[in-house]
C-alpha atoms as an extended CHARMM CRD file, in Angstrom:
* protein
*
        93  EXT
         1         1  UNK       CA            122.4940000000       95.8760000000      122.1650000000  PROA      1               0.0000000000
         2         2  UNK       CA            122.1830000000       92.1900000000      121.8940000000  PROA      2               0.0000000000
         3         3  UNK       CA            119.2050000000       90.2520000000      123.0340000000  PROA      3               0.0000000000
         4         4  UNK       CA            119.7310000000       86.5790000000      123.7960000000  PROA      4               0.0000000000
         5         5  UNK       CA            116.0270000000       85.7130000000      123.8180000000  PROA      5               0.0000000000
         6         6  UNK       CA            114.6920000000       84.1160000000      120.6050000000  PROA      6               0.0000000000
         7         7  UNK       CA            112.0600000000       85.9370000000      118.5780000000  PROA      7               0.0000000000
         8         8  UNK       CA            108.5240000000       84.7210000000      119.2270000000  PROA      8               0.0000000000
         9         9  UNK       CA            105.8320000000       85.6760000000      116.7190000000  PROA      9               0.0000000000
        10        10  UNK       CA            102.5470000000       86.9440000000      118.1670000000  PROA      10              0.0000000000
        11        11  UNK       CA             99.6530000000       84.4860000000      118.2240000000  PROA      11              0.0000000000
        12        12  UNK       CA             97.0780000000       84.8870000000      115.4340000000  PROA      12              0.0000000000
        13        13  UNK       CA             93.8700000000       83.0410000000      114.7320000000  PROA      13              0.0000000000
        14        14  UNK       CA             94.0080000000       80.2840000000      112.1460000000  PROA      14              0.0000000000
        15        15  UNK       CA             92.9470000000       80.9700000000      108.5660000000  PROA      15              0.0000000000
        16        16  UNK       CA             89.6460000000       79.4380000000      107.5810000000  PROA      16              0.0000000000
        17        17  UNK       CA             88.4760000000       78.0890000000      104.2490000000  PROA      17              0.0000000000
        18        18  UNK       CA             85.4280000000       79.5540000000      102.5840000000  PROA      18              0.0000000000
        19        19  UNK       CA             82.3880000000       77.2430000000      102.6560000000  PROA      19              0.0000000000
        20        20  UNK       CA             82.3810000000       76.9390000000       98.8450000000  PROA      20              0.0000000000
        21        21  UNK       CA             86.0470000000       76.0380000000       98.2810000000  PROA      21              0.0000000000
        22        22  UNK       CA             85.0850000000       72.7860000000       96.5780000000  PROA      22              0.0000000000
        23        23  UNK       CA             83.1680000000       74.6430000000       93.8130000000  PROA      23              0.0000000000
        24        24  UNK       CA             85.0800000000       75.8010000000       90.7500000000  PROA      24              0.0000000000
        25        25  UNK       CA             84.5720000000       79.5590000000       90.1510000000  PROA      25              0.0000000000
        26        26  UNK       CA             83.3090000000       79.1210000000       86.5860000000  PROA      26              0.0000000000
        27        27  UNK       CA             80.7860000000       76.4020000000       87.4080000000  PROA      27              0.0000000000
        28        28  UNK       CA             77.2630000000       77.8400000000       87.2010000000  PROA      28              0.0000000000
        29        29  UNK       CA             75.0120000000       77.1580000000       90.1650000000  PROA      29              0.0000000000
        30        30  UNK       CA             71.2880000000       77.6190000000       90.6250000000  PROA      30              0.0000000000
        31        31  UNK       CA             71.7350000000       80.7840000000       92.6710000000  PROA      31              0.0000000000
        32        32  UNK       CA             74.2040000000       82.4230000000       90.2740000000  PROA      32              0.0000000000
        33        33  UNK       CA             73.0640000000       84.1770000000       87.1020000000  PROA      33              0.0000000000
        34        34  UNK       CA             75.1300000000       83.9220000000       83.9620000000  PROA      34              0.0000000000
        35        35  UNK       CA             77.0220000000       87.0880000000       83.1010000000  PROA      35              0.0000000000
        36        36  UNK       CA             75.4610000000       89.3710000000       80.5380000000  PROA      36              0.0000000000
        37        37  UNK       CA             76.5110000000       89.1320000000       76.9110000000  PROA      37              0.0000000000
        38        38  UNK       CA             78.4060000000       92.4120000000       77.2180000000  PROA      38              0.0000000000
        39        39  UNK       CA             81.4630000000       90.6780000000       78.6520000000  PROA      39              0.0000000000
        40        40  UNK       CA             84.0210000000       88.7280000000       76.7440000000  PROA      40              0.0000000000
        41        41  UNK       CA             86.2420000000       86.6610000000       78.9840000000  PROA      41              0.0000000000
        42        42  UNK       CA             87.5950000000       83.1400000000       79.1760000000  PROA      42              0.0000000000
        43        43  UNK       CA             84.7200000000       82.0480000000       81.4180000000  PROA      43              0.0000000000
        44        44  UNK       CA             82.3250000000       82.5300000000       78.4880000000  PROA      44              0.0000000000
        45        45  UNK       CA             83.5820000000       79.3470000000       76.8650000000  PROA      45              0.0000000000
        46        46  UNK       CA             82.7430000000       77.3500000000       79.9760000000  PROA      46              0.0000000000
        47        47  UNK       CA             79.4380000000       79.0330000000       80.7880000000  PROA      47              0.0000000000
        48        48  UNK       CA             77.9420000000       79.5290000000       77.3240000000  PROA      48              0.0000000000
        49        49  UNK       CA             79.8090000000       77.1640000000       75.0520000000  PROA      49              0.0000000000
        50        50  UNK       CA             81.7150000000       78.0780000000       71.9160000000  PROA      50              0.0000000000
        51        51  UNK       CA             78.5880000000       78.8090000000       69.8840000000  PROA      51              0.0000000000
        52        52  UNK       CA             77.6800000000       81.7470000000       72.1760000000  PROA      52              0.0000000000
        53        53  UNK       CA             81.0000000000       83.6130000000       72.0600000000  PROA      53              0.0000000000
        54        54  UNK       CA             80.3160000000       87.3370000000       71.8910000000  PROA      54              0.0000000000
        55        55  UNK       CA             81.7740000000       89.8130000000       69.4320000000  PROA      55              0.0000000000
        56        56  UNK       CA             81.4270000000       93.5630000000       69.1930000000  PROA      56              0.0000000000
        57        57  UNK       CA             79.7930000000       95.4130000000       66.2990000000  PROA      57              0.0000000000
        58        58  UNK       CA             79.3470000000       99.0910000000       65.5500000000  PROA      58              0.0000000000
        59        59  UNK       CA             75.9950000000      100.2820000000       64.2340000000  PROA      59              0.0000000000
        60        60  UNK       CA             74.8380000000      103.7760000000       63.2990000000  PROA      60              0.0000000000
        61        61  UNK       CA             71.3010000000      104.4280000000       64.6150000000  PROA      61              0.0000000000
        62        62  UNK       CA             69.1820000000      107.5660000000       65.0520000000  PROA      62              0.0000000000
        63        63  UNK       CA             69.4630000000      109.3310000000       68.4010000000  PROA      63              0.0000000000
        64        64  UNK       CA             65.7510000000      108.8160000000       69.0860000000  PROA      64              0.0000000000
        65        65  UNK       CA             66.1360000000      105.0450000000       68.7020000000  PROA      65              0.0000000000
        66        66  UNK       CA             69.1270000000      105.0260000000       71.0630000000  PROA      66              0.0000000000
        67        67  UNK       CA             67.0290000000      106.8950000000       73.6240000000  PROA      67              0.0000000000
        68        68  UNK       CA             64.2100000000      104.3310000000       73.2900000000  PROA      68              0.0000000000
        69        69  UNK       CA             66.7400000000      101.4780000000       73.6950000000  PROA      69              0.0000000000
        70        70  UNK       CA             68.1840000000      103.0490000000       76.8570000000  PROA      70              0.0000000000
        71        71  UNK       CA             64.7350000000      103.6350000000       78.3220000000  PROA      71              0.0000000000
        72        72  UNK       CA             63.5850000000      100.0650000000       77.6260000000  PROA      72              0.0000000000
        73        73  UNK       CA             66.8460000000       98.5680000000       78.9120000000  PROA      73              0.0000000000
        74        74  UNK       CA             66.3960000000      100.5630000000       82.1240000000  PROA      74              0.0000000000
        75        75  UNK       CA             62.8580000000       99.2410000000       82.5140000000  PROA      75              0.0000000000
        76        76  UNK       CA             64.1280000000       95.6660000000       82.1450000000  PROA      76              0.0000000000
        77        77  UNK       CA             67.1810000000       96.3620000000       84.3540000000  PROA      77              0.0000000000
        78        78  UNK       CA             69.6070000000       95.1110000000       81.6980000000  PROA      78              0.0000000000
        79        79  UNK       CA             72.2990000000       96.7850000000       79.6080000000  PROA      79              0.0000000000
        80        80  UNK       CA             71.6230000000       98.3220000000       76.2050000000  PROA      80              0.0000000000
        81        81  UNK       CA             73.9540000000       95.7200000000       74.6630000000  PROA      81              0.0000000000
        82        82  UNK       CA             71.9550000000       92.8650000000       76.2300000000  PROA      82              0.0000000000
        83        83  UNK       CA             68.6850000000       94.3590000000       74.9700000000  PROA      83              0.0000000000
        84        84  UNK       CA             70.0870000000       94.7790000000       71.4560000000  PROA      84              0.0000000000
        85        85  UNK       CA             71.3300000000       91.1740000000       71.5410000000  PROA      85              0.0000000000
        86        86  UNK       CA             67.8750000000       89.9280000000       72.5540000000  PROA      86              0.0000000000
        87        87  UNK       CA             66.1450000000       91.9970000000       69.8580000000  PROA      87              0.0000000000
        88        88  UNK       CA             68.5110000000       90.7640000000       67.1540000000  PROA      88              0.0000000000
        89        89  UNK       CA             68.2610000000       87.1340000000       68.3150000000  PROA      89              0.0000000000
        90        90  UNK       CA             64.4380000000       87.2550000000       68.3920000000  PROA      90              0.0000000000
        91        91  UNK       CA             64.2880000000       89.0330000000       65.0350000000  PROA      91              0.0000000000
        92        92  UNK       CA             66.4980000000       86.4570000000       63.3530000000  PROA      92              0.0000000000
        93        93  UNK       CA             64.6550000000       83.4080000000       64.7320000000  PROA      93              0.0000000000
């Protein structure tokens, strides 16, 4: 079974560029919020600067305090880690 006709690929629509291809992914814009302090990735250096690099700590707290932290973080719609960071930052300033 030989076929002498050349192979012709089916026609497809052209690929299109996204409207924001000229913007670097790590460049903050007015409509984009900075990631929470719970992440630690290479974009942190660009978005927050070296002085705001995050590290993890382990703290022993009473269960009742943890419950209050979770409740308050839920009210503010942020993570418990972000709330703890804010409390520590405000307490040390």
